[in-house]
N, C-alpha and C positions, 0 to 999 in steps of 0.2 A: 512528084517530089518524093524522095525516099522517106523523109520524116513522116509525111502524111500516110504513107502505106504501112509503116512499121509501128506507128504510135499505139495502135490498139494492143498489139502483142506485148510491146515493151511496157506500156502502162499497166496491163494486166499482170505481168510478171512482177512489176514493182509493188503494186498495191496488195497482191495476194500474199507476198512475203511479209509485208508490213501488217496485214490483217492479223497474222499469227503473233508477231512480236508485240503488237500493241495490246492484244489480249493478255499476253504474258506481263507486260508492263503494268497494266491496270491491276492485275491480281497481285503482283509483287508490291506495288505501292500500298495497297490496303493491308497486306500481310505485314509489311515492314512497319507501317504506322502503328498498328495495334500491338505488334510484337514489342516495339519500343515503349509504348505506354504501359503495357503489362509488366515489362522488365524493369522499368525505371519509375513509371508514374509521373514523369516530368515532361511538360510541354516545352520547357527550355531545351532539353536534349533533342526532342523531336524537331523543334525549329532549327537548332544548330545543325542537325543532320541534313535537313533540307537546304540550309545555307551552304554547307560544305559541298553538297552534291551539285549545287547550281553555280557556285563561284568559279570552279575551273572552266566550266563551259563558257561562261561570260568572258573570262579573262583571255581564253585561248581563241575564241571564235573569230576575232578580226584576222588573226594570223592564219587560222585554219582556212578561212575563206579565200585568202590569197593562194594557198596551196591547192585548194579545190579547183580553182580556175586553171591551174597548171598541171593537174594530175589526171590519171585515168580514173574517171569518176565511178565506173562500174566496180573496179577492184577496190576502190576506197570504201564503197558501200559494203562490199563483202568483208573486208578486213575489220571494219568497225563493229559490224554485227558479230563476227567471230570472236573478237577479243572480249566484247561485253558478255557474250554467251559463256565463255570459259570462266570468267571471274564470278558470274552469278551462280554457275554450277558449283564452284568452289565454296561459295557462301552457303549454298544449300547443304552441301556435304558436312560442312562445319556445324551448321545448325542441327542437322539430323543426329550427329554424335555429341550434341550438347557442348561443343567447343567454340561456338560463335560468341565473340565478345563485341562490345560496342565499337572498339577501335577498328575491328575488321569490317564492320558495316560502314564506317566512315571511309575507309580506304576503298571499299567497293564502290561507294557513292562517288568518289573522286574519279575512279576509272570509268564508270558509266557516264559521268558528266563530260569527261574528255572525249569519249567516243561520240557522244551526241554533238559535241562542238564541231566535229568533222562531218558526221553523218547528216545532220539536219540541213546545212547549206548545200550539201551534195544533192540531196533529194530535191530541194527547192529550185536549184539551178538546173536540174535535169528535166523536170517536168515541161518547161517551155520548149525544150529541144526535141521532145518526143510527141508534142501536141501542136497542131496548127494554131496560129495566133488567134483566129476568130473563135476558137473553142477553149480558150484559157479559163474563162470563168466556169464553164461546165466541167472542164477537166479538174480544176482545183476543187470544185464542189464534190465531184465524184471521188477524188482521192480523200477528201476530208470525210465523206460519207463512210468510207472504208475504215478510217481511223476511229471515227466516232462509233461506227457499228461495232468495232472491236472493243471500244470502251463500254458499250452497252453490255456485251457478253461478259467482259472481264469484271466490271463493277457489280453486275447482277450476281455473278458467281463468287466474287471475292469475299464478301462478308460471310456467306454461307460456308464456303470452302475453308475459311479460317477456323470456323467452329468445328468443322468435320475433320479436315486434314491436318490443320496446324500450319505454322509458318514454314518449316523446312521443305515440305513437299510443294508448297506454293512457290517458294524460291526456285525450286528445281524446274517447275513448269516454265517460269520466265527464262531461265538459262537455256532450256531446250528450244524455246520459241526463237531466241536470238540466233541459235545455230541453224535452225530450219530456215530462217529468213536469209541467212548468209548463203545457204545452198541455192535457194531459188534465185538470188540476185546474180548468180554466175551466168544465167541465161539471158540477162538483159543486154540490149545493144543501145548504147548511148553515144550520139555523135560527138566527135572530138571538138574541143573549143579551138576556134581559129583566131590567132593573135596577129595583129598587124606588125607587132614588134616581137620577134622570136626570142630576143635576149630576155632572160628572167632576172629582174632586179626586185628582190623581195620588198625592200623598204619603199621603192618607187611605186610598186603596185599597191602597197598598203596606203601610202600617201594619196594615190589616185582615188582610192575608195573613199577616204575621208573627204577629199575635195569634192567628189561627186555628190555625196549626201549633203554636204554643207551648202553647196552653191545653188541647189534647187530648193527653193523655199518651201514648196508644198511637201516634199519628202522630208526636209529637215523638221518642219513644224509637226508633221504627223508622227515622226519617230520620237521626238521629245515628248509629245502628248502621250504616246503609248508608254513611255517610261514612267510618267506620273500615274497613269491608270494601272499599270501592272504592279507598281509598288503597293498601292492600297488593295488591289484586287487579290493578289496572292496572299496577303496577310489575312484577309477575310476567308478565302477558300481553305487555307491550311487548318483553320480553327474549327471547321465543321467536324473533322474527325474526332478531336477530343470532346466536342460538344455531344456527339452521339455516344462516345465511349462513357461519358460521365452522366448521361441521362438514361435511367433504367427503362423508360418507355420507348427508347429508340434502340441503341445498341449497334453492333457491327453489321448484322444482317440488314437492318433498315438503312444503314448508311450506304451499303452496297446497292440497295434498291434505289435510293434517292440519286446516287451518282449515275446509275444506269438510266434513270428517267432523264437526267440532264443530258447525258450523251445521246440517248435515244431521240430527244427533242432536237438536239443539234443535227442528228442524222436527218430528221425531217426538214430542218432548215436548209441543209446542204442539198437535199433532194429538190427542194423548192427552187433554189438558185440554179440547179443544174438543168431544170426543165423550163423555167420562165426566162425569157430574154428581157433584162432590164435595160431600158434605153439609157445611154450615157448621161443624157441631160437630166434624168430623174433619179440617178443613183444616190445623190447626196440626201435627198428627202428620206429615202428608205434607210440610209445609213444613220441619220440623226434619230429617226423614230425608233429603230431597233436598239441603238445604244441606250436611249433613255429607258425603254421598256426593260432591257436586260438589267440595268443597274437598280431600277426601282424594285424589280422582283427580288434581286439579291438583298436589298435592304430589308424587305418585309419577311423574307423566308425564315430567319431565326427568331423573329419576335414572338410568334405563337408556335409552340412546340407540339402542334397538332399535325400528325403526319400527312393526312390527306391534303390539308391546306398547303403544307410544304411542297408536296408533289405538284400541286397546281402552279405554284410560283416557279418550281424547277422547270416545268414545261415552257413557260413564258421565257425564262432565262435561256434555255437551250436553243429554242428556235431563233430568237432575236440575235443571240450571240453568233450563231452560225452564219446568218445573213451578213452581219457586220464584218466578220472575218473574211468571208468570201470576197466582198468588195475590196477590202484592204489588200489581200493577196493578189487578186487579179490586177489591181492598179499597179502594184509594185512590179509584178511580172511583166506587164506591158511597157512600163516606163524605163526599166533598167536594160541596157544593152546586153546581148548574149554573152560577150566575152568578159563581162564584169559582174555577172549575177552572183557568183560564189562569194566574192569579197564584199559586195554590197549587201547581200542578204545577211551575211555573217555580221557585218558592221551594224546594220539596222537592228538585228537581234541582240547584239551586245549592248547597244545604247538603250533599246526598249526594255531589256531585262536587266540592265546593270544594277539596279537597286533592289532586285528581288532577294538576293542573299541577306541584305540588311533587313528587308521586310520580314523574312522568315525568322531571323534572330530576334527582332523587336517584338513581333507577334507572339512568339513563344514565351518571351520574358513577360510581356504585359498580361498574358493570360494567367499568370501566377497571382496577379493582384486585381485585375478587372474582370467582372463577370463576362464570360465568353460571349453570351448573346449580345450584350451591349457593345463589345469590341468588334464583333462581326458586322453588325449593322452600321457602326460608326465608320469602319473601314470602307464599306461599300457606299456610304454617304459621301465620303471624300472622292470616290471614283466618279460619282454622279456630278459633283461640282467640277472636277477636272474635265470631264467630257463636255459639259455645257460650255466651259470656257474655250475648249478646243474647236467646237463646231461654229463658234463665232469668228474664227480665224479664216479670212478670205482665201489664202493659199490652200488650206485644207479642203475647203468646199470645192475649189476648182480642181484639185488633184483627184478627188473621189469621182468627179464627173469627167475626168480626162478621157478623151477619145483618141486612141493611138492611130486610128485610120485617117483622121483628118487634122490632128494636132501634133505638134512636136513638143517633146519634153522641155525644149528651150524656153517655152513660155513661162516656166516657173523660176527662171533665173532672177 
């Protein structure tokens, strides 16, 4: 089969381009966060920027997913990376000449978010087409290892580079990384999506995607559960940056190190899931255990601002979260038909992340009045409660244990 013969080369070309761009993204995020706090001193503005960058991606994703299923996915990847690269390079040039204003950063955030709205479902829907079905968990883990490996490098360097190079050069690094990724993606071969109905009806395709997610209980419940978890989790995660910025014993360099530890531990978790074969019948047990460990570690991390102890919690968080994500992505990849992956993955992403802009805005505002340590632990406490409620749901338990080799997705109707 052609897919089985080509997937190694295509998979390599896909992830090596992403390796570079994800390093750039990590560096850019750290530089931008500290730049805003130093420029304005306001967590409200920082949260508003995150909300503005996230909102376009969430609003556009369902429509983008429909177009992904009907487009040449290779050239869509190339175009989205190229556009984002050009805009981020422009931001870098403006910052270098001290012309960068807050509104420019907001506009750039919107462009980056729109690019991600098309790019992310294109990648997610392409991986199952260049990887044999029985290797999906390993392939998703391997791809995640690359992205988290890039996060290790980017985060480890980000805090230090901010103090040495400053924001403008770090912005430029990210812009160049997008352009490099666009060039490498030119060489990828992705099979065309075959549709039983050749006529393209945008609204009909969009409606079909909503109907699919809603009619399968396991997918519907897991997606709604993810929405609640993401709302509280992103609120807690975003506040680590101002916590480190406002704590003299921590600072930008240690923030970068801690984020590198988290992503490094995620790399180890993805490596584990790429090597070990987890039997379908036992996956939910690991899923539940890893979710609880991840959230308990997140609750405890900001309580004691003793850096070695925070690193220990970060390791637990990273490993358990990686295993959790691997099971979720592999389950969705196996359950969703090939000709619907773009719109389904986009729709799931939109629902799961729909409240994130609100969380960013609320988190930034609350941090002006509530001690950040208390706010972070409280946010992750809410994620733990939400997760415990979700794992008590029978359709979610069955979905995580779903075996595509012997079962049909129809059992979740």
